[in-house]
C-alpha positions in Angstrom: 67.4 125.0 125.9 68.7 121.5 125.5 71.4 122.1 128.3 68.6 123.6 130.4 66.4 120.5 130.0 69.3 118.1 130.9 70.1 120.0 134.2 66.3 120.1 135.2 65.5 116.5 134.1 64.7 115.6 137.7 62.0 118.3 138.0 60.8 118.6 134.3 59.8 115.8 132.1 61.3 115.6 128.5 58.0 116.5 126.8 57.6 119.8 128.4 61.2 120.8 127.7 60.7 119.9 124.1 57.6 122.1 124.0 59.8 125.0 125.0 62.1 124.2 122.1 59.3 123.9 119.7 57.7 127.2 120.8 60.9 129.1 120.4 61.5 127.5 117.0 58.0 128.6 115.9 58.7 132.1 117.1 61.9 132.3 115.2 60.1 131.0 112.0 57.3 133.6 112.5 59.8 136.5 112.7 61.8 135.2 109.6 58.5 135.2 107.7 57.6 138.8 108.9 61.1 139.9 107.6 60.3 138.2 104.3 57.0 139.8 103.9 58.5 143.1 104.7 61.1 142.8 102.1 58.7 141.5 99.4 55.3 143.2 100.1 56.2 146.1 102.5 54.2 147.4 105.5 51.8 149.4 103.2 53.0 152.8 104.6 53.9 154.9 101.5 56.0 157.3 103.9 58.1 154.4 105.5 61.7 155.2 106.2 62.8 151.6 107.2 65.6 150.8 104.7 64.7 147.1 105.0 61.1 147.6 104.0 59.7 147.3 100.4 57.4 150.3 101.1 60.4 152.6 101.6 61.0 154.8 98.6 64.7 154.1 98.5 64.3 150.3 98.8 65.7 148.2 95.9 63.4 145.3 95.0 64.6 141.8 95.7 63.6 138.5 94.0 62.1 135.8 96.4 65.3 133.9 96.8 67.4 137.0 97.6 64.6 138.1 100.0 64.6 134.8 101.9 68.4 135.0 102.4 68.2 138.7 103.4 65.4 137.8 105.9 67.7 135.3 107.7 70.4 138.0 107.9 67.9 140.5 109.5 66.7 138.0 111.9 70.3 137.3 113.2 70.9 141.0 113.7 67.5 141.8 115.1 66.8 144.4 112.6 63.8 146.8 112.8 60.4 145.4 111.8 57.6 147.8 110.7 54.2 147.5 112.1 51.6 146.9 109.3 50.0 150.0 108.0 46.1 150.2 108.8 45.2 149.6 105.1 47.5 146.5 105.1 45.8 145.2 108.2 42.4 145.5 106.7 43.5 143.6 103.6 45.1 140.8 105.6 42.1 140.6 107.9 39.8 140.2 105.0 42.1 137.5 103.7 42.2 135.7 106.9 38.5 135.8 107.4 38.0 133.2 104.5 40.9 130.9 105.6 40.1 127.6 107.2 42.2 126.1 110.1 43.9 122.8 109.7 41.4 121.0 111.8 38.8 121.9 109.3 40.6 121.0 106.1 38.2 120.3 103.2 38.2 120.1 99.5 39.6 123.6 99.3 42.9 122.1 100.3 42.9 120.2 97.1 41.4 123.0 94.9 42.2 126.3 96.5 40.3 129.2 95.1 42.6 131.9 96.5 45.5 133.2 94.4 48.0 133.2 97.2 47.2 129.5 98.0 47.6 130.1 101.8 45.1 127.3 102.6 47.4 124.7 101.1 49.0 122.7 104.0 50.2 119.7 102.2 50.9 118.7 98.5 49.3 116.3 96.1 50.2 115.9 92.3 47.0 117.5 91.3 47.7 120.5 93.7 51.1 121.1 92.3 49.9 120.8 88.8 47.2 123.4 89.5 49.4 125.9 91.2 52.0 125.4 88.5 49.4 126.2 85.8 48.3 129.3 87.6 51.9 130.5 87.9 52.5 129.9 84.3 49.5 131.9 83.4 50.6 134.8 85.5 54.2 134.4 84.5 55.2 134.7 88.2 56.2 131.6 90.2 56.3 133.3 93.6 53.2 131.5 94.8 54.7 128.1 93.9 57.9 129.0 95.5 56.1 130.0 98.7 54.1 126.8 98.9 57.2 124.5 98.2 59.1 126.4 100.7 56.3 125.9 103.3 55.5 122.2 102.7 59.2 121.0 102.2 60.4 122.8 105.3 57.9 121.1 107.5 57.9 117.4 108.4 54.2 117.1 109.2 53.4 118.7 105.8 55.7 116.2 103.9 54.2 113.2 105.9 50.7 114.3 104.7 51.8 115.0 101.1 51.6 112.8 98.1 49.7 110.1 99.9 48.1 107.1 98.0 45.1 107.7 100.4 44.4 111.3 101.1 45.0 112.2 104.8 42.0 112.8 106.8 41.4 116.3 108.2 41.7 115.1 111.8 44.6 112.7 111.2 46.6 112.6 114.5 50.3 113.3 114.7 52.9 114.1 117.2 53.3 117.8 116.1 50.4 119.6 114.2 51.0 122.6 112.1 48.6 125.5 112.2 47.7 127.8 109.3 50.5 130.2 110.1 53.1 127.5 110.1 53.4 127.4 113.8 54.1 124.0 115.4 52.2 122.9 118.5 52.3 119.7 120.5 49.1 117.7 120.0 46.9 117.4 123.0 45.9 113.9 124.0 48.1 112.3 121.4 48.4 109.0 123.3 44.6 108.7 123.6 44.0 109.5 120.0 46.5 107.0 118.6 44.1 104.1 118.8 41.9 105.9 116.2 44.8 106.3 113.7 45.3 104.2 110.6 47.2 100.9 110.6 50.2 102.6 109.2 50.5 105.0 112.1 50.3 102.3 114.8 53.2 102.2 117.2 55.7 99.5 116.3 54.9 97.4 119.4 51.3 97.3 118.4 50.4 93.9 117.0 49.4 94.3 113.3 49.9 91.1 111.2 48.9 93.0 108.1 51.6 95.5 108.3 54.0 95.1 105.3 57.4 96.9 106.0 57.8 97.5 102.2 54.3 99.1 102.0 54.4 102.8 102.1 51.6 105.5 102.1 53.4 107.9 99.9 52.9 107.6 96.1 56.5 107.4 95.0 55.6 107.6 91.2 53.7 110.8 91.8 56.6 112.3 93.8 58.9 111.6 90.8 56.6 113.1 88.3 56.2 116.2 90.5 60.0 116.6 90.8 60.4 116.2 87.0 58.1 119.2 86.5 59.4 121.3 89.3 63.0 120.9 88.3 62.5 122.5 85.0 62.0 125.7 86.9 65.2 127.3 88.1 63.6 129.5 90.8 62.1 126.4 92.5 65.5 124.6 93.0 66.7 127.4 95.4 63.4 127.1 97.4 63.9 123.3 97.7 67.5 123.9 98.9 66.4 126.4 101.5 63.5 124.2 102.6 65.8 121.3 103.3 68.3 123.4 105.2 65.4 124.5 107.5 63.9 121.0 107.7 66.8 118.9 108.8 67.5 120.4 112.3 63.9 119.7 113.2 64.2 116.2 111.9 67.2 115.7 114.2 65.3 116.9 117.2 62.3 114.8 116.4 64.4 111.6 116.0 66.7 112.1 118.9 64.2 113.3 121.5 60.7 112.4 120.5 61.0 108.8 119.1 58.6 110.0 116.3 59.1 106.9 114.1 57.9 104.6 116.9 54.7 106.8 117.2 54.2 107.2 113.5 55.9 105.0 111.0 54.8 107.4 108.2 57.5 109.7 109.4 59.7 107.7 106.9 57.8 109.4 104.1 59.9 112.5 104.7 63.1 110.7 103.8 61.5 108.8 101.0 60.2 112.1 99.3 63.4 114.0 99.9 65.6 111.3 98.4 63.6 111.3 95.1 65.1 114.6 94.3 67.3 114.0 91.3 69.5 117.0 91.9 70.6 116.1 95.4 74.2 115.5 94.0 74.5 119.0 92.7 76.8 121.6 94.5 73.9 123.5 95.9 72.8 120.7 98.1 76.3 119.1 98.7 77.6 122.0 100.7 75.0 122.3 103.4 71.5 120.9 102.7 72.5 117.2 102.0 75.1 116.9 104.8 72.5 118.0 107.3 69.9 115.6 105.9 72.3 112.7 106.1 73.0 113.4 109.7 69.2 113.4 110.4 68.8 110.2 108.4 71.5 108.4 110.4 69.6 109.1 113.6 66.6 107.0 112.4 66.3 103.9 114.6 67.5 100.5 113.3 64.0 99.4 112.5 63.4 102.4 110.4 66.7 102.1 108.5 65.8 98.3 107.9 62.3 99.4 106.6 64.0 102.1 104.3 66.4 99.5 103.0 63.5 97.1 102.2 61.6 99.8 100.5 64.5 100.9 98.4 65.1 97.2 97.5 61.9 97.2 95.6 63.0 100.2 93.3 64.2 99.6 89.8 68.0 99.8 89.3 68.3 103.2 88.0 66.5 104.7 90.9 68.6 102.8 93.5 71.7 103.5 91.7 70.9 107.2 91.7 70.5 107.1 95.5 73.7 105.2 95.9 75.6 107.8 93.7 74.2 110.6 95.7 75.7 109.5 98.9 79.0 108.5 97.1 79.0 112.0 95.6 78.6 113.6 99.1 81.4 111.5 100.5 83.8 112.2 97.7 82.9 115.9 97.6 83.6 116.3 101.4 86.9 114.4 101.3 88.4 116.2 98.4 87.3 119.5 99.8 89.1 119.0 103.1 92.6 118.1 104.3 93.0 115.2 106.7 96.0 114.0 108.7 96.7 112.1 111.9 95.4 114.9 113.9 92.4 115.8 111.8 90.9 112.3 111.1 88.2 111.8 108.4 86.6 109.6 111.1 85.7 112.8 112.9 84.2 114.4 109.8 80.4 114.2 110.7 79.3 114.6 107.0 81.6 111.6 105.7 80.4 109.4 108.6 76.7 110.2 108.1 77.0 109.7 104.3 78.7 106.3 104.9 76.0 105.2 107.3 73.2 106.2 104.7 75.3 104.4 102.0 75.0 101.3 104.2 71.2 101.4 103.9 71.6 101.4 100.1 74.1 98.6 100.2 71.8 96.3 101.9 68.9 97.4 99.7 71.0 96.3 96.8 71.6 92.9 98.3 67.9 92.5 99.0 66.8 93.6 95.6 69.1 91.1 93.9 69.4 87.3 94.2 70.4 86.0 97.6 70.4 82.9 99.6 69.9 83.1 103.4 69.9 79.2 103.7 72.6 76.7 102.9 74.9 77.7 105.8 77.7 75.8 107.1 77.4 74.7 110.8 79.9 76.5 113.0 81.5 74.4 115.7 80.5 76.0 119.0 83.4 76.3 121.3 82.4 76.1 124.8 83.7 79.0 126.8 85.5 78.5 129.9 84.3 80.3 133.0 88.0 80.8 134.0 89.5 84.2 133.5 92.0 84.4 130.7 95.3 86.3 131.1 94.0 88.8 128.5 91.0 89.5 130.8 93.3 89.8 133.9 95.4 92.4 132.0 92.3 94.2 130.9 92.8 93.4 127.2 89.7 91.4 126.6 88.2 94.2 124.3 91.1 93.6 121.9 90.6 89.8 121.8 86.8 89.4 121.4 85.8 86.0 120.1 83.5 85.6 117.3 82.7 87.9 114.3 80.8 91.2 114.8 77.2 91.5 113.8 76.1 94.7 112.3 72.7 95.8 113.9 71.3 96.6 110.5 72.4 93.3 109.3 70.8 91.5 112.2 67.5 93.4 111.7 67.3 92.6 108.1 68.4 89.0 108.6 70.9 89.0 105.7 74.6 89.2 105.3 76.8 90.3 102.4 77.9 86.6 101.9 74.4 85.6 101.4 74.3 87.7 98.2 74.4 85.7 94.9 74.1 88.8 92.6 73.3 92.2 94.0 71.5 94.9 92.1 74.6 97.0 92.2 78.2 95.4 92.1 80.0 95.6 95.4 82.9 97.2 93.7 80.6 100.4 93.1 80.2 101.0 96.8 84.0 101.4 97.3 85.0 105.0 97.6 88.5 105.4 96.5 88.9 109.0 97.7 88.1 107.9 101.2 90.4 104.9 101.1 93.2 107.3 100.2 92.8 109.5 103.4 91.6 107.0 106.0 94.3 106.3 108.7 94.1 102.6 109.3 96.1 102.4 112.3 93.7 104.9 114.1 90.7 103.3 112.5 91.6 99.9 113.7 91.9 101.3 117.3 88.4 102.6 117.0 87.2 99.3 115.5 88.5 97.2 118.2 88.5 99.4 121.3 86.4 102.5 120.9 83.5 101.2 118.8 80.9 102.7 121.1 82.3 106.2 121.0 84.2 106.5 117.8 83.3 105.7 114.3 85.4 103.1 112.4 85.0 102.6 108.6 85.7 99.0 109.3 82.2 98.8 110.6 81.2 99.7 107.0 83.7 97.4 105.2 81.7 97.6 101.9 83.3 101.2 101.3 86.9 100.1 101.7 88.9 98.4 99.0 90.7 95.2 99.7 94.1 96.9 100.0 92.8 99.1 102.9 91.0 96.3 104.6 94.2 94.3 104.4 96.0 97.0 106.3 93.4 96.7 109.1 93.9 92.9 109.1 97.7 93.4 109.2 97.4 95.5 112.3 95.0 93.0 113.9 97.5 90.1 113.3 100.6 92.0 114.4 98.9 93.1 117.7 98.0 89.4 118.3 101.5 88.4 117.6 103.0 90.9 120.0 100.4 89.9 122.6 101.3 86.3 122.4 104.9 87.1 122.6 104.5 89.2 125.7 102.2 86.5 127.4 104.8 83.9 126.7 107.5 86.0 128.3 105.2 86.5 131.4 104.5 82.7 131.6 108.2 81.9 131.3 109.0 84.4 134.1 106.5 82.9 136.4 107.4 79.3 135.5 111.1 79.8 135.3 111.4 78.4 131.7 113.2 79.5 128.7 110.8 81.9 126.8 109.7 80.8 123.3 108.1 83.9 121.7 107.8 82.6 118.1 106.2 79.7 116.3 109.4 77.9 115.3 109.4 75.1 112.7 112.6 73.2 112.0 112.0 70.8 109.0 113.9 68.6 106.6 113.5 69.6 103.0 113.1 65.9 102.0 110.6 65.3 104.8 108.8 68.6 105.0 105.3 67.3 105.2 106.1 64.7 108.0 108.0 67.3 110.0 105.5 70.0 109.7 102.6 67.6 110.3 104.1 66.3 113.6 105.2 69.7 114.9 102.0 71.6 114.0 99.7 68.7 115.2 101.5 68.7 118.5 101.3 72.5 118.8 97.5 72.4 118.0 96.8 69.7 120.7 99.0 71.1 123.4 98.7 75.0 123.0 96.7 76.2 120.0 97.5 79.9 120.8 101.1 79.3 119.7 99.9 79.2 116.2 99.2 83.0 116.6 102.8 83.7 117.3 105.0 85.0 114.5 106.3 82.2 112.3 109.9 81.3 111.9 111.1 78.5 109.7 114.5 76.7 109.6 115.6 74.2 107.1 117.9 71.7 108.6 121.4 72.1 107.2 120.8 75.4 105.8 122.0 78.8 107.1 119.2 80.9 106.0 117.7 83.2 108.7 113.9 83.6 108.4 113.0 87.2 107.9 110.0 86.2 105.8 111.7 84.6 102.8 112.2 81.2 104.4 108.6 81.0 105.4 107.5 81.8 101.9 109.5 78.9 100.5 108.3 76.6 103.3 104.7 77.3 102.3 105.4 76.8 98.7 107.1 73.4 99.3 104.3 72.2 101.5 101.7 73.1 98.9 103.7 71.4 96.2 103.8 68.3 98.2 100.3 68.1 99.4 98.8 69.0 96.1 100.9 66.4 94.3 98.3 64.2 92.5 100.2 61.1 93.4 99.3 61.7 97.0 95.6 61.8 96.2 94.4 64.3 98.6 92.9 66.5 95.9 91.8 66.0 92.3 93.0 68.3 89.6 90.9 69.5 86.6 92.9 70.0 83.5 90.5 72.3 82.0 89.9 74.8 84.9 93.5 74.2 86.4 91.7 74.0 89.9 92.0 71.5 92.6 89.0 69.9 94.6 88.8 67.7 97.6 89.1 64.0 96.8 86.1 62.4 98.4 87.8 58.9 98.4 91.1 60.0 99.7 92.9 57.5 101.9 94.8 60.2 103.8 93.8 60.9 107.4 92.1 64.0 108.5 95.2 65.3 110.1 96.7 66.0 106.6 93.7 68.1 105.7 94.0 70.0 109.1 97.6 70.9 108.1 96.6 72.4 104.8 93.9 74.4 106.7 96.6 75.6 109.1 98.9 76.4 106.3 96.4 78.7 104.7 95.5 80.4 108.0 99.2 80.9 108.7 99.8 82.5 105.3 97.0 85.1 105.9 98.3 85.6 109.5 101.9 86.0 108.4 101.0 88.1 105.2 102.4 85.5 102.8 101.1 84.7 99.3 100.5 81.1 98.4 100.2 79.4 95.0 97.0 77.6 95.6 94.3 76.9 93.1 90.9 76.4 94.7 87.5 77.3 93.2 85.9 80.2 94.9 83.3 77.9 96.6 86.2 76.7 98.9 86.5 80.2 100.4 82.7 80.7 100.5 82.5 77.5 102.5 85.3 78.8 104.8 83.3 81.9 105.3 80.1 79.9 106.4 78.1 79.3 103.3 77.4 75.7 101.7 78.1 75.2 98.1 75.0 75.3 95.8 74.1 74.5 92.3 75.4 77.9 90.9 78.9 77.2 92.4 79.3 74.1 90.2 80.0 76.6 87.3 83.4 77.3 88.8 84.4 74.1 90.4 82.7 71.4 88.1 81.9 73.3 84.9 81.1 70.3 82.8 78.6 69.0 85.4 77.1 72.5 85.8 76.5 72.7 82.0 74.7 69.3 82.1 72.5 70.2 85.0 71.6 73.6 83.5 70.6 71.9 80.2 68.4 69.5 82.3 66.7 72.4 84.0 66.1 74.2 80.6 65.1 71.0 78.6 61.6 71.6 77.1 60.8 67.9 76.2 59.8 65.1 78.4 62.6 64.8 80.9 61.5 61.4 82.2 61.1 59.6 78.7 64.1 61.3 77.0 66.8 61.3 79.7 65.8 58.4 81.8 67.4 59.7 85.0 66.8 58.6 88.5 67.8 60.1 91.9 70.8 57.7 91.9 74.1 59.1 90.6 77.5 57.7 90.0 81.1 59.0 90.2 84.6 57.5 90.3 86.8 56.8 93.2 90.6 57.3 93.5 91.3 54.3 91.4 88.8 55.1 88.8 86.1 52.6 90.0 82.4 53.7 89.7 80.6 54.4 92.9 76.7 54.7 93.1 75.0 57.0 95.5 71.3 57.6 96.1 70.4 61.3 96.5 67.2 60.2 98.3 66.1 56.9 99.8 65.2 54.3 97.1 66.6 57.0 94.7 67.2 54.3 92.0 63.5 53.8 91.7 62.5 57.7 91.5 62.6 59.0 88.0 63.5 62.6 87.4 60.7 64.5 86.0 60.0 67.9 84.9 58.3 68.6 88.2 61.2 67.3 90.4 64.1 68.1 88.4 65.1 71.3 90.4 65.2 69.0 93.5 67.4 66.6 91.7 69.8 69.4 90.7 69.8 70.8 94.3 70.6 67.3 95.8 73.2 66.6 93.2 75.1 69.8 94.0 74.6 69.3 97.8 76.3 65.9 97.5 79.1 66.9 95.3 80.1 70.2 97.1 79.2 69.3 100.6 78.2 65.8 101.6 80.8 63.8 99.7 83.7 65.9 101.1 82.3 66.6 104.5 85.0 64.7 106.4 87.9 66.3 104.4 86.5 69.8 104.5 85.6 69.8 108.2 89.2 68.9 109.0 90.5 71.5 106.6 88.2 74.3 108.0 89.3 73.2 111.6 92.9 73.9 110.8 92.0 77.2 109.2 90.0 78.4 112.1 92.7 77.4 114.5 94.6 80.5 113.3 91.8 82.8 112.1 89.0 82.2 114.6 89.5 85.4 116.4 90.4 87.4 113.3 88.0 90.0 111.7 88.6 88.2 108.5 85.1 86.9 108.3 83.6 90.3 109.0 85.6 92.4 106.6 86.2 90.3 103.7 84.1 88.6 101.0 85.1 85.1 99.6 86.7 86.5 96.4 88.8 89.0 98.6 89.9 86.1 100.8 91.2 84.3 97.7 93.0 87.5 96.8 94.6 87.7 100.3 95.8 84.0 100.2 96.7 83.7 96.5 97.6 87.3 95.5 96.8 88.8 92.2 97.4 86.7 89.0 97.9 89.8 86.9 101.6 90.7 86.8 102.1 94.4 85.8 105.9 94.7 85.6 105.4 98.4 84.4 104.0 99.2 87.8 106.8 97.4 89.6 109.4 99.3 87.6 107.8 102.6 88.7 108.0 101.6 92.4 111.4 99.9 92.5 114.1 101.6 94.5 117.8 101.4 94.0 120.8 101.2 96.3 124.6 100.8 96.3 125.3 103.3 93.6 122.5 102.3 91.1 119.7 104.7 89.9 117.0 104.5 87.5 119.3 106.2 84.8 122.1 103.7 85.2 122.8 101.8 82.1 122.7 98.4 83.8 119.3 99.3 85.2 118.0 100.2 81.8 119.2 97.0 80.4 117.8 95.0 83.2 114.3 96.4 82.7 114.4 95.8 78.9 115.5 92.3 79.7 112.6 91.7 82.1 110.0 93.2 79.7 111.2 90.9 77.0 110.7 87.7 79.1 107.7 85.5 78.6 105.0 84.9 81.3 106.8 81.9 82.8 110.1 83.6 82.9 108.6 86.5 84.7 107.0 84.4 87.3 110.4 82.7 87.8 112.1 86.1 88.3 109.3 87.1 90.8 109.7 83.8 92.6 113.5 84.3 92.7 113.3 87.9 94.0 110.3 87.8 96.4 109.7 84.2 97.2 106.4 83.9 95.3 105.3 84.3 91.7 102.0 86.2 92.6 101.6 89.8 93.0 100.4 91.1 96.5 97.0 92.6 97.2 96.8 95.6 95.1 99.2 94.5 92.3 103.0 94.7 91.7 102.9 98.4 92.2 102.5 97.7 96.0 105.6 95.5 96.0 108.6 97.5 97.3 111.5 95.9 95.4 115.1 97.0 95.9 117.9 96.5 93.3 121.3 97.0 94.9 124.8 97.0 93.3 126.8 93.8 94.1 130.2 94.6 92.7 131.6 95.3 89.3 131.6 92.9 86.3 131.9 89.3 87.3 130.9 85.8 86.4 128.8 85.4 89.6 125.1 85.0 89.4 122.7 87.6 90.8 121.5 86.8 94.2 118.5 87.8 96.3 117.1 88.4 99.7 113.5 87.3 99.5 112.8 88.4 103.0 113.3 92.0 101.8 112.4 91.7 98.2 116.0 92.8 97.4 118.0 91.9 94.3 121.8 92.0 94.4 122.9 92.6 90.8 126.5 92.8 89.7 127.3 95.5 87.2 127.7 93.2 84.2 129.6 94.5 81.2 127.0 93.8 78.6 123.2 93.3 78.2 123.8 89.9 76.8 125.8 88.8 79.8 123.1 90.2 82.1 120.4 88.2 80.4 122.4 85.1 80.4 123.4 85.3 84.2 119.9 86.4 85.2 118.1 83.5 83.4 120.5 81.0 84.9 120.0 82.5 88.4 116.1 82.4 88.3 116.0 78.9 86.6 118.1 77.0 89.2 117.0 78.8 92.4 116.4 76.5 95.2 117.4 76.6 98.9 119.0 79.0 101.2 122.8 79.1 101.7 125.9 81.2 102.3 127.6 82.6 99.1 
């Protein structure tokens, strides 16, 4: 029917096509119901010979759940249906005489007098309790199961159920349900909409009083009903079957009818279903919940945003339960299937739908916690040229889009993950390790950069990925840019007849490393900033080392040691926190700060780990957020504690503390500097009423205004390398710190398990056993020296030392020579020393006096 509608769209409008779909659907439902009644009640003919009829003498009685499943089978094979016996018809006719149609719904809907409750078309808490009491008295729950199946399988019935305000009998809707459960298109719906309640107004209708967090469904009543129903085993199967029947209809409604725009109360269906505490159980995970998530993912962005806002008002246990339900679905689906490069997890509709639903909970967790949508750093707007770039001429502009992506749901909600101060649920709980294990990041990256409109990429939901997986995506992005710049350079050189220079080459003197690097990088940044996106090659003058990664590592380390030297005065050092901060009274020019920003950007771009010690607020500012009072706890803990005590002080602030809006701090030479936080601040006392303003202005000055010149230059250098990178979209500030600095936790047990051996060594060689015993006996500083000697850095990569592929190769028999290393390849060349003591002595000497690159 859908294909027919598409072909005839020029002659038939969509509404009439959908009416055909609904009529066919209603017919199918009616037939299934007839099979069910035939299996449970029979046709009434005592001489019936139909083996599928309860009136047949050979028929074996079925319970309601088995009968429902059997009815579906009979419908599929078009089995024989009995005509009702005359005595049965009279009984049914008598029953129907007393039944009222939907349009005349009255108090009997709430207090039905009939034992079969056929006149119940929606549910309230009182109705459920009444039916439940009746069933308990009878010792038979078939009536309750029938009503649950009827209401929970029908969207319109659910919309009317559990309302705070009881729905009116003539309430308008897109699709009305008659007594027999058939669905009919409402007549004159558009004309009647004006008479609907405010909650049912189309979204384009002005309604200033409409609160997106306000819902017409009584959530507490729904929870109480579920608590009672789920103590009855027979009801669970009815809920599962009802949800399986409901979800295809939801998809049709959302995809073709735009039902949410017509009636925002359509969201009630999803709110009610998600309150089921058993959705994570296997009965739901196989069919019902996957289908339901697919339907939910088809909600328009406005509806998803409203759903997120509503969930954000829930208490933590309820929102965590919803999160765990979607996580359970994703994990269950991933472990139940096998994925490879041909069968990608990106093509699994259940995993994709579950991830998209999890995103709604992710933003609800942010909205429900503490967040700050203000205090944003100003981004320098780069004026875009009207001239075509070479990337555009080559048709590669999609790979090199400028600026970070904006998630539609994020835009609708007006909040970003970086705005979160403390979410209801920790970010780490949204990471699904099972998914991270099977996702193919090379393919996912292609979908993310090129086929975002047609293929789903998990990088569009970065909260579900761990930092290791996201780092792989960033690596692919960086490498593709490097290769592209190399190719463009080759093209330019061919056209202009010049020698190609496909790499970013830096030749520096070890004794003048800052001057040489500064001059070279400053020249590149002014003449051709795109050269910074080439692969880095460093050469130390007078040394023969070839840079395959190790020379660059040492270059970065030496630059950092020089720049962070307290004698230079670019940064101040806190002995307690072991962290550096920008020196607001530094005499160095901005180019020096730009250089350190470029170095940090190059480190990420070239996958190098740096030994830098910044507070987390630095990375937060790089990602676009200003520092606030709470950030002082990390960068200036003593000041933070003083300001916190000021805010909590219960006495007279003005008389006891005698503070004004004038503060003092010391310059580079230790001289006091006075600064007024407000105009004539020295004359404005700090009181109980204005102390919060004082604290905010104080933090604003220390973290932002006082270092504005230095940080702006620093950020400029960083963005020269990373401005086109998905870094800002994929990573949170603490993850950026991990990318740049690596992990401070050194697990040498994990390193031993992943180390490979070459040249005749194996893990069972005596020299190797002695080697690891020696390493494990080292202190922390000696372990760092060994790591520095072997890999070029004393930090573990993202994911820990277990992710470091170290090689130990045999370098001859017993000798007095020292061990050597190829830091580019994380390779240790170890002679086969005659004793453990000699091994320890030679190794300690090698790692203690390791500087420079030379031929041995």
